[in-house]
C-alpha positions, -999 to 999 in steps of 0.1 A, spaced: 243 -127 -27 201 -121 -15 174 -140 -33 154 -112 -43 123 -139 -47 128 -145 -10 122 -118 3 98 -113 32 79 -141 26 61 -129 -4 52 -151 -41 72 -141 -65 63 -106 -82 31 -100 -56 64 -74 -46 64 -56 -78 20 -64 -86 7 -51 -49 19 -13 -53 -5 -18 -83 -32 -39 -62 -34 -12 -36 -30 14 -57 -65 3 -80 -85 -1 -41 -71 25 -28 -83 56 -55 -118 32 -66 -131 43 -23 -124 83 -26 -139 82 -63 -166 60 -55 -177 85 -25 -171 109 -49 -198 99 -71 -223 93 -45 -216 124 -32 -227 143 -71 -251 121 -76 -273 123 -44 -261 156 -36 -248 153 -8 -223 177 18 -217 144 38 -207 121 17 -184 141 0 -170 147 38 -168 109 39 -148 113 7 -124 135 17 -121 118 50 -111 86 32 -87 108 5 -70 110 36 -67 77 50 -60 62 19 -34 84 18 -13 77 49 -24 41 41 -5 44 9 25 67 24 30 36 53 30 9 24 54 26 6 77 31 40 69 -8 43 79 -13 15 113 4 11 125 -9 45 157 -28 51 149 -66 65 161 -70 102 194 -77 100 198 -111 130 227 -104 147 253 -133 142 238 -151 113 263 -159 91 263 -143 52 265 -168 28 296 -165 6 321 -156 32 
């Protein structure tokens, strides 16, 4: 059976908590830029907030694809239990 604790070389529990940490950081960047745009009434800050939202969305999508991907299978390795 595959050992889930050693998946991708991450510490125990990191696979479950990393999406939360990435989500918090990813959401805080555009929100802080939107707050800056509201306080300073700057169109430039608003444009940066929209660009940051798109960049964070793309990074989050890539991160989810990485988490959902199957680990590569090595040819010629013995499967435990067979």
